[in-house]
Legacy VTK file of the C-alpha trace (Angstrom):
# vtk DataFile Version 3.0
C-alpha trace
ASCII
DATASET POLYDATA
POINTS 751 float
54.068 53.738 7.063
56.087 54.534 3.854
54.217 55.539 0.819
53.856 52.703 -1.626
57.187 52.004 -3.350
59.156 49.620 -5.415
61.235 46.966 -2.778
64.880 46.906 -3.062
65.170 44.460 -5.506
64.006 46.864 -8.302
66.875 49.774 -7.562
69.698 49.392 -9.500
68.202 46.729 -11.998
68.257 48.108 -15.815
64.677 47.044 -17.342
64.057 46.044 -20.347
60.576 47.625 -20.516
58.973 49.489 -17.509
55.626 48.468 -16.867
55.523 46.216 -19.554
52.168 45.396 -21.717
50.815 41.600 -20.975
51.348 40.352 -24.545
55.000 41.116 -23.989
56.723 37.499 -24.604
59.999 37.371 -21.897
62.410 34.486 -21.710
59.652 32.610 -23.989
57.246 33.163 -21.791
54.108 35.528 -22.213
53.407 38.247 -19.167
49.465 37.371 -19.645
50.648 33.666 -18.525
52.801 34.981 -15.773
49.989 36.705 -14.358
47.461 33.573 -15.009
50.068 31.655 -13.155
49.787 34.275 -9.943
46.365 34.370 -9.964
46.133 30.594 -9.824
48.610 30.854 -6.700
46.355 33.277 -5.451
43.380 31.011 -5.752
45.072 28.755 -3.442
45.352 30.983 -0.637
41.757 31.377 0.043
41.697 35.441 0.563
37.770 35.518 0.096
37.081 38.574 1.932
39.465 40.724 0.103
39.501 42.163 -3.227
42.684 42.310 -5.339
44.387 43.390 -8.293
47.597 41.984 -10.392
49.989 43.576 -12.897
53.031 43.466 -14.242
55.795 46.269 -12.838
58.667 45.214 -15.236
60.583 42.844 -17.285
64.248 42.837 -16.859
67.474 41.857 -19.142
67.719 39.014 -17.208
64.789 37.253 -17.687
63.133 37.832 -14.776
59.562 39.360 -14.505
58.158 41.328 -11.736
54.386 41.575 -10.237
52.064 42.936 -7.645
49.172 42.130 -6.403
47.218 44.729 -4.236
44.494 43.770 -1.375
42.438 45.589 -0.182
38.642 45.503 1.289
36.776 48.428 -0.583
32.751 49.063 0.920
30.001 51.281 -0.503
30.765 53.828 2.255
34.214 54.051 1.699
35.324 52.596 -1.939
38.697 53.920 -1.694
40.332 51.708 1.503
42.647 53.714 3.608
45.146 50.573 3.426
45.988 48.134 1.519
48.565 45.208 1.369
51.031 44.629 -1.589
52.566 41.380 -2.521
55.540 41.312 -5.054
55.641 38.063 -7.727
58.986 37.584 -8.965
59.094 34.798 -12.137
62.542 33.616 -12.802
61.551 32.556 -16.821
64.970 30.353 -16.691
64.533 28.543 -13.878
60.758 28.404 -13.882
60.247 29.369 -10.889
57.578 31.975 -9.068
58.507 33.480 -5.786
57.019 36.490 -3.613
57.375 38.622 -0.292
54.789 40.483 1.612
55.440 44.226 1.361
58.956 44.881 2.539
59.867 41.629 4.072
62.994 40.116 3.343
61.804 36.961 3.316
61.451 35.392 0.018
58.614 32.478 -0.371
58.696 29.749 -3.227
55.602 28.833 -4.837
55.372 24.903 -4.208
57.950 25.420 -2.055
58.412 26.386 2.216
55.906 28.999 2.979
52.710 29.987 4.793
50.327 27.116 5.662
47.083 26.483 3.743
44.792 29.014 5.442
46.982 30.959 6.739
47.600 33.739 4.155
44.337 35.777 4.788
45.387 36.086 8.412
48.606 37.346 7.297
47.565 40.184 5.578
44.793 40.844 8.276
47.874 41.656 10.362
49.547 43.697 7.385
46.347 46.110 7.169
45.829 46.235 10.964
49.211 47.646 11.673
48.887 49.951 9.312
45.666 51.021 10.583
46.883 51.242 14.245
49.866 53.110 13.280
47.627 55.735 11.498
46.563 56.842 14.848
49.878 57.848 15.808
51.455 58.873 12.266
50.728 61.703 9.433
49.921 59.246 6.399
47.876 60.926 4.336
48.228 60.103 0.823
49.550 62.458 -1.680
45.512 62.712 -3.375
44.819 63.949 0.177
47.852 66.146 0.803
47.145 68.371 -2.675
43.128 68.988 -1.402
43.579 68.720 2.261
45.188 72.127 2.423
46.055 73.016 6.261
43.984 76.285 7.840
44.994 79.975 7.714
47.523 80.911 10.338
45.314 83.779 11.239
41.714 82.709 10.404
39.804 80.309 11.972
36.122 79.388 11.384
34.044 81.901 10.337
33.688 84.848 12.717
35.732 83.314 15.227
39.015 85.218 15.694
42.170 82.904 15.467
43.920 82.051 18.773
47.065 83.142 19.890
50.124 81.107 19.765
50.370 80.427 23.207
46.801 79.919 23.477
46.615 77.400 21.235
44.999 73.899 22.359
48.319 71.832 21.633
52.254 72.917 20.987
54.201 71.158 18.752
55.895 68.651 21.172
52.757 67.824 23.272
49.608 65.490 22.085
49.365 66.534 18.217
52.863 65.020 17.109
52.807 64.061 13.372
55.649 62.785 11.320
56.490 63.019 8.031
56.633 60.035 5.820
60.440 59.950 5.006
63.280 60.653 7.528
66.405 61.495 6.179
68.593 58.399 7.498
71.829 59.614 9.157
74.468 57.305 10.413
76.403 60.267 12.313
75.635 60.926 15.822
73.180 63.084 15.140
70.874 59.771 14.381
67.762 59.770 12.148
65.607 63.069 12.634
62.541 64.187 11.006
60.318 66.999 10.547
57.417 68.158 12.956
54.715 70.122 11.756
56.819 71.283 8.946
59.178 73.245 11.152
62.097 72.347 12.729
63.827 68.564 12.599
63.285 66.534 15.913
65.711 64.167 17.013
65.289 60.770 17.144
65.479 60.181 20.779
62.476 62.992 21.219
60.696 61.370 18.325
60.667 58.103 19.786
59.803 59.249 23.003
56.667 61.008 21.494
55.849 57.861 19.322
56.024 55.405 22.760
54.062 58.010 25.254
51.524 58.586 22.514
50.998 54.555 22.710
50.947 54.589 26.432
47.781 55.926 26.785
47.536 54.753 30.044
50.618 56.306 31.539
51.721 52.928 32.880
55.414 53.218 31.583
54.941 49.942 29.914
53.264 48.211 26.788
53.055 44.857 25.337
55.593 43.487 22.909
53.926 43.160 19.929
52.858 46.874 20.538
56.685 47.699 20.752
57.241 45.885 17.396
54.482 47.512 15.540
55.462 51.011 16.532
59.360 50.564 15.600
58.218 48.891 12.728
55.754 51.575 11.683
58.353 54.100 12.083
60.665 54.602 9.012
64.203 54.212 11.185
65.851 52.822 7.551
66.470 49.208 9.384
66.031 45.613 7.884
64.161 44.001 9.303
66.781 41.752 10.814
68.247 44.483 12.248
64.761 45.689 13.785
64.897 42.003 15.648
67.852 42.781 17.057
66.924 46.147 18.213
63.901 44.700 19.994
66.487 42.006 21.804
68.064 45.102 23.701
64.525 45.457 25.423
64.136 43.809 28.995
60.604 41.726 28.669
58.772 41.241 32.142
57.116 37.921 33.052
53.657 39.782 31.731
54.906 40.183 28.440
55.091 43.924 28.619
58.074 45.994 27.805
59.130 49.011 29.974
59.401 51.132 27.340
61.589 54.297 28.836
64.674 52.580 29.063
64.674 50.746 25.964
63.904 54.309 24.023
66.781 55.757 25.980
69.156 53.328 24.356
67.008 53.233 20.681
68.871 55.797 19.618
72.700 55.028 19.628
71.788 51.395 18.714
69.926 52.116 15.473
72.658 54.243 14.980
75.133 51.473 15.157
73.164 49.351 13.345
72.743 51.321 10.185
76.327 51.816 10.105
77.221 48.108 10.728
74.862 47.075 7.964
76.101 50.176 5.330
79.517 48.549 6.096
78.352 44.918 5.276
76.752 45.984 2.044
79.271 48.197 0.794
81.774 44.751 1.360
79.691 42.458 0.303
80.740 40.819 -3.084
77.941 38.721 -4.293
74.672 37.959 -3.382
73.837 34.090 -2.768
70.378 33.359 -2.020
70.072 30.143 0.010
66.461 29.049 -0.437
64.154 26.988 2.346
65.471 23.859 0.190
69.072 23.830 0.618
68.592 24.607 4.571
66.293 21.454 4.355
68.981 19.637 3.027
71.685 20.498 5.280
69.851 20.954 8.514
66.643 19.166 7.896
67.176 16.293 10.416
69.003 18.688 13.202
65.850 21.001 12.977
63.831 18.431 13.015
65.152 16.794 16.292
65.380 20.888 17.649
61.683 20.916 16.866
60.821 17.604 18.808
62.806 18.047 21.452
60.992 21.910 21.745
57.848 20.218 21.207
58.053 17.947 24.026
58.283 21.180 26.423
55.256 22.825 24.713
53.089 20.022 25.117
54.089 19.579 28.245
53.750 22.902 29.634
49.877 23.276 27.432
47.847 21.116 29.527
44.623 21.634 27.805
46.281 21.370 24.613
45.518 24.681 22.969
47.929 25.041 20.788
49.363 28.077 22.329
51.483 29.844 24.861
51.828 33.196 26.519
55.309 34.935 25.517
56.921 34.028 28.965
55.762 30.471 28.921
56.920 30.006 25.378
60.540 31.691 26.508
60.926 29.329 29.320
60.592 26.326 27.268
63.403 26.855 25.235
65.733 28.013 27.833
65.047 24.463 29.474
66.125 23.063 26.185
69.918 24.932 27.018
71.546 21.685 25.093
69.263 22.622 21.857
69.152 26.532 21.772
71.874 29.170 22.206
71.071 32.660 23.745
70.903 34.510 20.874
68.555 31.940 19.349
66.091 31.993 22.245
66.336 35.819 21.641
66.003 35.769 17.883
62.860 33.135 18.191
61.189 35.365 20.554
61.261 38.202 18.163
60.276 36.079 15.044
57.258 33.931 16.273
53.812 35.294 16.180
51.272 36.790 18.611
47.830 37.861 19.130
46.700 40.538 20.736
46.661 39.067 24.015
50.052 37.572 23.379
49.394 34.010 23.097
51.900 32.714 20.554
51.129 29.226 18.574
53.801 26.471 18.087
52.244 24.382 16.006
54.809 25.208 13.330
57.904 25.944 15.108
59.761 23.615 12.668
59.373 26.303 10.208
60.227 29.472 12.300
63.672 27.231 13.146
63.946 26.749 9.175
63.538 30.706 8.922
65.940 31.672 11.627
68.652 29.607 9.217
67.968 31.290 6.547
67.971 34.856 8.202
71.040 34.650 10.130
72.832 33.134 6.846
71.415 36.353 4.995
72.226 39.038 8.003
75.804 37.419 8.927
77.187 40.919 9.771
79.486 39.962 12.186
79.803 36.278 11.669
81.502 36.855 8.333
83.459 39.470 9.400
86.895 38.506 10.955
87.682 41.552 12.174
83.929 42.462 14.225
84.082 38.720 15.185
87.334 39.194 16.736
86.339 42.473 18.259
83.147 41.159 19.246
84.366 37.973 21.145
87.514 40.090 22.733
84.803 42.435 24.271
82.937 39.581 25.369
86.051 38.133 27.303
86.846 41.381 28.809
83.081 41.470 30.651
83.111 38.289 31.938
86.712 38.737 33.491
88.515 36.481 31.528
91.744 38.203 31.460
93.929 34.982 31.787
96.069 33.816 28.663
94.839 29.996 29.699
90.921 29.981 29.965
89.093 26.912 30.533
86.946 25.249 27.572
83.811 25.892 30.138
84.398 29.415 30.048
84.676 29.427 26.544
81.933 27.791 25.972
79.544 30.095 27.825
81.313 32.462 26.166
79.704 31.049 23.259
76.386 30.367 24.484
76.496 34.120 25.274
77.578 36.066 22.544
74.493 38.316 21.627
75.669 39.501 18.496
76.391 35.939 16.816
73.297 34.024 16.142
75.099 30.673 16.278
73.054 27.337 16.649
73.341 25.544 19.552
75.039 22.375 17.688
77.672 24.633 16.023
78.881 25.781 19.159
79.207 22.290 19.616
81.174 21.801 16.541
83.721 24.428 17.630
84.106 22.912 21.377
85.210 19.699 19.494
87.491 21.215 17.196
89.244 23.400 20.044
92.533 21.555 21.182
92.170 21.617 25.358
94.903 20.388 27.731
94.797 18.023 30.135
93.467 20.187 32.458
90.489 21.200 30.467
92.548 24.576 29.837
92.653 26.497 26.489
95.004 29.592 25.147
92.819 32.230 24.564
94.665 33.073 21.519
94.263 30.350 19.813
90.755 30.196 20.601
90.172 33.292 18.551
92.089 32.114 16.022
89.963 29.069 15.619
86.763 31.085 16.175
87.950 33.709 13.768
88.544 30.696 11.147
85.637 28.361 11.358
82.670 30.691 12.214
82.889 32.280 8.657
83.242 28.957 6.947
79.568 27.941 8.970
77.824 31.282 7.474
79.115 31.156 3.767
76.628 31.047 1.457
78.037 29.785 -1.152
79.472 26.987 0.097
76.223 25.981 2.551
74.486 26.023 -1.572
77.197 24.180 -2.593
76.958 21.457 0.048
72.922 21.524 -0.378
73.261 20.721 -4.362
76.103 18.013 -2.984
73.522 16.507 -0.792
71.089 16.356 -3.311
73.160 14.834 -6.094
74.422 11.828 -3.318
70.740 11.543 -2.554
69.879 11.339 -6.047
72.728 8.674 -7.037
71.995 6.208 -3.664
68.322 5.936 -5.205
69.535 5.733 -8.703
72.025 2.738 -7.308
69.366 0.682 -5.461
67.110 1.038 -8.081
69.700 -0.548 -10.122
70.317 -3.360 -7.752
66.933 -3.977 -7.523
66.745 -4.647 -11.265
69.854 -6.866 -11.116
69.337 -8.802 -8.192
66.325 -9.710 -10.693
68.309 -10.969 -13.265
71.086 -12.428 -10.730
74.517 -12.918 -11.845
77.712 -13.861 -9.911
79.203 -9.953 -10.177
75.954 -9.345 -7.888
76.039 -11.803 -5.199
79.885 -10.895 -4.691
79.659 -7.140 -4.589
76.206 -7.728 -2.109
78.976 -9.759 0.030
81.305 -7.208 0.357
78.225 -4.969 1.548
77.218 -7.640 4.066
80.821 -7.647 5.632
80.754 -3.711 6.088
77.278 -3.868 7.445
78.751 -6.340 10.410
81.399 -3.925 10.899
79.251 -1.223 11.233
76.554 -3.791 13.700
79.051 -4.708 15.965
79.878 -0.685 16.733
78.088 0.195 20.243
74.811 1.638 19.554
73.957 4.825 21.678
71.943 2.785 24.171
75.384 0.845 24.851
77.365 3.572 24.823
75.341 5.560 27.847
74.918 2.511 29.828
78.640 1.802 29.498
79.484 5.462 30.356
76.709 5.415 33.130
78.228 2.219 34.561
82.034 3.244 34.203
80.654 6.763 36.765
78.923 4.864 39.048
82.873 2.542 39.697
84.311 6.227 40.125
81.113 7.694 42.311
82.510 7.025 45.829
79.892 9.171 47.251
76.878 7.300 45.625
74.222 9.998 46.208
70.517 10.330 45.356
71.881 12.808 42.739
74.982 11.058 41.129
77.904 13.596 40.509
81.869 12.980 39.780
84.724 15.771 40.506
85.642 17.436 37.721
89.339 15.926 38.806
87.542 12.145 38.734
85.216 13.036 35.704
88.654 13.335 33.241
90.055 10.355 35.128
87.160 8.533 33.808
87.369 9.695 30.455
90.894 8.130 30.264
89.101 4.806 31.082
89.762 1.868 28.425
85.720 1.685 28.708
85.373 4.757 26.836
87.911 3.838 24.462
85.750 1.025 23.853
82.686 3.051 22.839
84.466 3.822 19.629
84.019 7.623 20.500
86.103 9.582 18.413
88.413 12.318 19.717
86.618 15.234 18.806
83.108 13.689 19.960
85.243 13.027 23.401
86.263 16.669 23.514
82.991 18.034 22.633
81.666 15.495 25.611
83.503 17.058 28.397
83.156 20.571 27.183
79.888 20.279 27.331
79.680 19.181 31.026
77.831 21.432 33.424
79.523 22.299 36.391
78.409 22.709 40.146
80.641 23.875 42.737
83.222 21.552 40.603
80.754 18.560 40.537
79.263 17.214 37.534
76.404 15.235 37.060
77.156 12.693 34.783
73.948 10.894 34.242
72.185 13.509 32.968
74.865 14.782 31.162
75.298 11.398 29.822
71.937 10.843 29.060
71.735 14.626 27.317
74.812 14.308 25.063
75.493 10.939 24.108
72.458 10.869 21.603
73.127 14.234 20.345
76.603 13.127 19.571
74.840 10.392 17.512
72.423 13.232 15.608
76.071 14.697 14.603
77.276 11.773 12.768
74.427 11.482 10.744
74.955 15.145 9.635
76.840 16.018 6.404
77.144 19.726 6.692
79.648 20.025 9.500
81.817 16.937 7.546
83.998 19.897 6.049
84.931 21.342 9.841
85.392 17.931 11.084
87.480 16.956 8.457
90.714 19.346 8.935
93.484 19.368 11.693
92.303 22.400 13.834
95.565 21.684 16.420
97.780 24.787 17.956
99.580 25.691 14.435
97.462 24.132 11.965
98.028 25.466 8.785
94.510 26.278 8.067
94.068 28.411 11.308
93.914 32.104 10.011
96.651 34.880 11.604
94.948 37.680 13.346
98.020 39.608 13.699
97.179 42.448 11.360
94.453 43.515 13.472
96.083 43.654 16.635
97.187 47.531 16.284
93.428 48.661 15.729
91.947 46.572 18.545
94.684 44.806 20.999
94.043 41.458 22.230
95.020 42.366 26.136
94.041 45.762 27.660
96.958 48.149 28.512
97.098 47.391 31.914
96.450 43.701 31.559
99.977 43.644 29.253
101.685 45.837 31.993
100.688 42.889 34.342
102.075 40.399 31.999
105.079 41.797 32.074
105.528 42.273 35.972
105.272 38.766 36.121
108.314 36.469 36.566
108.084 33.381 34.146
104.885 32.684 34.930
101.061 33.326 33.095
99.360 36.224 33.832
97.260 36.018 36.681
93.805 37.122 36.983
92.580 40.426 38.406
91.036 38.755 40.965
93.745 36.797 42.264
95.903 40.071 41.781
93.398 41.978 44.101
93.982 38.826 46.840
97.811 40.079 46.704
98.655 37.257 44.051
97.667 34.335 45.812
100.411 34.490 48.140
100.117 32.193 51.064
97.369 30.547 49.662
96.744 26.537 48.068
96.532 27.271 44.500
96.553 25.132 40.912
99.825 25.345 39.693
101.007 28.084 37.623
102.022 27.909 33.650
105.391 27.679 34.917
104.820 25.163 37.368
103.435 22.938 34.729
106.323 23.558 31.915
104.790 26.803 30.285
106.526 30.072 29.360
103.956 32.429 29.442
106.228 34.688 26.494
108.019 34.252 23.645
108.506 31.150 21.499
109.053 29.035 24.754
105.598 29.518 25.309
104.350 29.250 22.262
106.503 25.867 21.481
105.027 24.295 25.543
101.573 25.164 24.473
102.067 23.732 20.806
103.118 20.573 22.067
100.045 20.250 24.683
97.214 21.333 22.336
98.156 19.259 19.236
96.763 15.331 18.927
98.840 12.672 17.840
95.711 11.594 16.194
95.518 14.815 14.011
98.531 15.004 12.502
98.041 12.424 9.966
95.358 14.285 7.823
91.633 12.811 8.031
89.134 13.735 10.456
90.413 14.899 13.559
87.599 12.730 15.372
89.358 9.475 14.286
90.271 7.142 16.919
94.138 6.192 17.618
96.566 7.984 19.254
95.067 10.954 20.083
93.887 10.783 23.368
97.079 11.799 24.776
96.105 15.028 25.667
94.127 13.323 28.713
96.656 10.221 29.364
98.947 11.991 32.042
97.950 11.045 35.208
97.282 13.840 37.860
96.809 11.694 40.764
99.318 14.111 42.821
97.292 17.084 42.812
94.837 17.561 45.177
91.539 17.811 45.467
91.477 21.314 45.563
93.663 22.093 42.952
90.992 21.704 40.416
88.864 24.422 39.825
86.304 24.035 37.167
85.691 28.149 36.490
82.986 27.467 34.499
79.753 28.893 35.692
76.090 27.556 34.802
74.027 29.075 32.164
71.340 29.827 34.293
73.344 31.823 36.744
73.130 30.127 39.645
76.710 29.298 40.096
77.155 32.734 40.769
76.556 32.783 43.966
77.848 29.136 45.087
80.908 29.117 47.248
84.534 29.366 46.196
86.836 26.543 47.009
90.401 27.756 48.784
92.684 28.494 46.040
90.569 28.977 43.171
89.522 32.397 41.218
86.526 33.647 41.227
84.037 31.831 38.539
83.663 33.580 35.512
80.140 34.682 35.586
78.049 34.529 32.581
75.190 37.152 32.253
LINES 1 752
751 0 1 2 3 4 5 6 7 8 9 10 11 12 13 14 15 16 17 18 19 20 21 22 23 24 25 26 27 28 29 30 31 32 33 34 35 36 37 38 39 40 41 42 43 44 45 46 47 48 49 50 51 52 53 54 55 56 57 58 59 60 61 62 63 64 65 66 67 68 69 70 71 72 73 74 75 76 77 78 79 80 81 82 83 84 85 86 87 88 89 90 91 92 93 94 95 96 97 98 99 100 101 102 103 104 105 106 107 108 109 110 111 112 113 114 115 116 117 118 119 120 121 122 123 124 125 126 127 128 129 130 131 132 133 134 135 136 137 138 139 140 141 142 143 144 145 146 147 148 149 150 151 152 153 154 155 156 157 158 159 160 161 162 163 164 165 166 167 168 169 170 171 172 173 174 175 176 177 178 179 180 181 182 183 184 185 186 187 188 189 190 191 192 193 194 195 196 197 198 199 200 201 202 203 204 205 206 207 208 209 210 211 212 213 214 215 216 217 218 219 220 221 222 223 224 225 226 227 228 229 230 231 232 233 234 235 236 237 238 239 240 241 242 243 244 245 246 247 248 249 250 251 252 253 254 255 256 257 258 259 260 261 262 263 264 265 266 267 268 269 270 271 272 273 274 275 276 277 278 279 280 281 282 283 284 285 286 287 288 289 290 291 292 293 294 295 296 297 298 299 300 301 302 303 304 305 306 307 308 309 310 311 312 313 314 315 316 317 318 319 320 321 322 323 324 325 326 327 328 329 330 331 332 333 334 335 336 337 338 339 340 341 342 343 344 345 346 347 348 349 350 351 352 353 354 355 356 357 358 359 360 361 362 363 364 365 366 367 368 369 370 371 372 373 374 375 376 377 378 379 380 381 382 383 384 385 386 387 388 389 390 391 392 393 394 395 396 397 398 399 400 401 402 403 404 405 406 407 408 409 410 411 412 413 414 415 416 417 418 419 420 421 422 423 424 425 426 427 428 429 430 431 432 433 434 435 436 437 438 439 440 441 442 443 444 445 446 447 448 449 450 451 452 453 454 455 456 457 458 459 460 461 462 463 464 465 466 467 468 469 470 471 472 473 474 475 476 477 478 479 480 481 482 483 484 485 486 487 488 489 490 491 492 493 494 495 496 497 498 499 500 501 502 503 504 505 506 507 508 509 510 511 512 513 514 515 516 517 518 519 520 521 522 523 524 525 526 527 528 529 530 531 532 533 534 535 536 537 538 539 540 541 542 543 544 545 546 547 548 549 550 551 552 553 554 555 556 557 558 559 560 561 562 563 564 565 566 567 568 569 570 571 572 573 574 575 576 577 578 579 580 581 582 583 584 585 586 587 588 589 590 591 592 593 594 595 596 597 598 599 600 601 602 603 604 605 606 607 608 609 610 611 612 613 614 615 616 617 618 619 620 621 622 623 624 625 626 627 628 629 630 631 632 633 634 635 636 637 638 639 640 641 642 643 644 645 646 647 648 649 650 651 652 653 654 655 656 657 658 659 660 661 662 663 664 665 666 667 668 669 670 671 672 673 674 675 676 677 678 679 680 681 682 683 684 685 686 687 688 689 690 691 692 693 694 695 696 697 698 699 700 701 702 703 704 705 706 707 708 709 710 711 712 713 714 715 716 717 718 719 720 721 722 723 724 725 726 727 728 729 730 731 732 733 734 735 736 737 738 739 740 741 742 743 744 745 746 747 748 749 750
C-alpha cells in the first residue's frame, strides 16, 4: 500500500494556505464551522468502534476547503495502530455542498445525496482496514518511523557468538519465500512495464513481481484464488492504475463457477494489459479538455426510470433464485441472474457489475442495493469513457471486433451487428443505449446494413451518449421542466378555485389532447395485436410458436402493425432485437419482452436528442471517417484484394471463398443481382437509396409515422425459403452448433 498521500485533487492546485487554522475564513465560512459539519455527518455514520480525528488540509483559491478524517482503533497493548482508514472531505463554499471519498477511491459521495446506506459505513471502514492488514502479510509496509529505527542486520554478523551464514546457505534467497516489495514503484509505459526494487537490489519485472505475489497468496498451492483475493492483491499492489482500469483488468480473468480464478494464466497476460491500460489512460487524460463531474442526481434525472426498471427485472431474478430469502447469492448465481436478463444487460455491463459488487469472505453477494450499484456503474462509465469518446480508438475497436467475428462482407445483417455491440468488451454501453443505436441504423428490406455506414453511425452517436457536459445539461433541463410543470399544476389549481372562462377553454383543449393520447393503443393492446398477427402468419402452429425470418419480416409490413402507431425507429429496433435460432423467431416471447421496453423508452427523455435526428445513409450529422483510414484501414489487404477480384458483385465472405465462391449452390442473391454496385459511386448511390427512409427527410424525429416504412414494403414472395439467411447467432452461443441451411454462409459466432 502507498503511504498516506494527498489524493489526486491536491496535485496541481495553488492553495491559498496549506493546513489552515480553524479560525481562517474561506468564502464566508470559518474552517472550524466546516469541521463541525464534518463531525455532524460522522455522527450519522455510527462508527462507535473507531476513534477518529478530523483536520483541515488546505483551502484553495476557488473557495474549496479540503479536510481529512482518520479512523483508527488503538488499544492499550498497541496505542499506535498498524492500519488506519482515511476519508477526504471537500466543502464547496460557493455551492455550500459537502462531498467525500474513501482513501484513493474515485467515487465521490455527496452528503444528503446518494451514498452508502445507514449502518454500512462502519463495515466499509472495516473492509479498508482489513484489506491493509491482509496485504501487510505480503508486502513490506514499514512506516517511515520504523524504517529509520529498524536497521537491517550486518552482512557479516548474525547473533552474538553465532557465525554468519554463507550466502548460499541462507535460509531463503531473494525471489523465493521472503519477497519484500518496495512501497513505491516507477511506472513505465514502455515494453518493460512496471518494475520494483526487491530487497534493495536489482529491479524486478512486473510479470515476476505478480507471480511472486500471487504465489505467496496461494498458500495451499492450488493455483487458484477467490475473486476477492485476486481483487485485493491487485488493489494492494501499486500498479499505477485507476480504479476503473483495475476492474477492467479483472474482467480479463476467467472466473470459474466456484467463484475462484486460476491465477497463473491471468498473471501471464496481466503485464501486457496493464501496459495498454496505462498508455490509454495517459492519452485520455492528455486530451481531456474539461473536467466535468456528473453527480448521482444528474444520473437519476436522466436515467432514473431506466435504472429502476432494470433493477426491478434483476430483482425478480434474484428473488426467484434466492428461495430462502437470505438476501445474498453466490457469485455464480449473481452472474447467472444477470445473464438471464439479456434484454436488460450487455455483456460488458455484466462483467463490470461482477467487479463492482461487494462480497464477503465466503463469496456471498448481497443484492438489496442493486439500484445503487447500477447508478454507480453509469457514473463510472461516463467518467471513464476512454474508448467511447475517442473516435479513432472506437473505430479501431469495432473493426477488430468485426474481424474477430468473421464479418468480412461489405454488407452485414443487423442481427450480427447487434451481437457485435452486445459483446464489445471495451465499450460500457448500456442495453438501452445499444437498442437506441439499433433503432437509428437503417437496414434494407432484407435486414442488411452497409458496415462502413454502421461504423459512421456508431462513431457519431456513441461519443454523444458519453458526453458528460451534454448529460449534465440534459439533467438541468429535465429538472427545470419538472419544476415548471409543478408550478403550472399549482397555478391551475389556484385558477380552478377562482374560476374563469379562459381556464375552462384551456382545460377543454387539454382534454382534447388527452383524448387523442387515450385513443392510441396501450402496451397490452399492442402486444395482443402483434401476437394475433403472428398466429395468423404461423402455419405450423407448434407448441413453441415461431416464424421463419422471411415471414416475420413480411408480418412487420402488415397493416395491423401500422395501426399500432409504432414509429419507424421503434419498428427498426423491434426487428433488430429478434433472436434468430435456425432461421426461426419465437415471436410470442419476443413481443412480450420488447413491447414493454418500447413503451419504457417513450417515457425517457435522455435519448430525445439522438432519436430526433436523421440517421440515414447520407445524413449530414454523420461524421466522416476518411481521415482514420490511413492509420488503420477498414479492410485488411487480403480482403481488399478479394474485393477487386470480384466482377461486379460485393466481396464474398471468407467462408464462401473457401467453398469455391458458392458455385453450384443456391445462395441469396448477390449485391449486384439486387441492384447494388460494390465499388465506386454506383454502390454508394444504391446504398443511399435503400438506406434512406422517406419519413426521415423532412427534419423531425426519424421515428415519426408516415411513408418511412418504404424499406419494408417491397414484396419478396418470389424468394425461396432457403434464400433467407438470418446469419445472426444467439448471445448464448447456442447457434454456433446448429446446422447451416443450404446455400447460406456460416453464422458469425459471438464469443
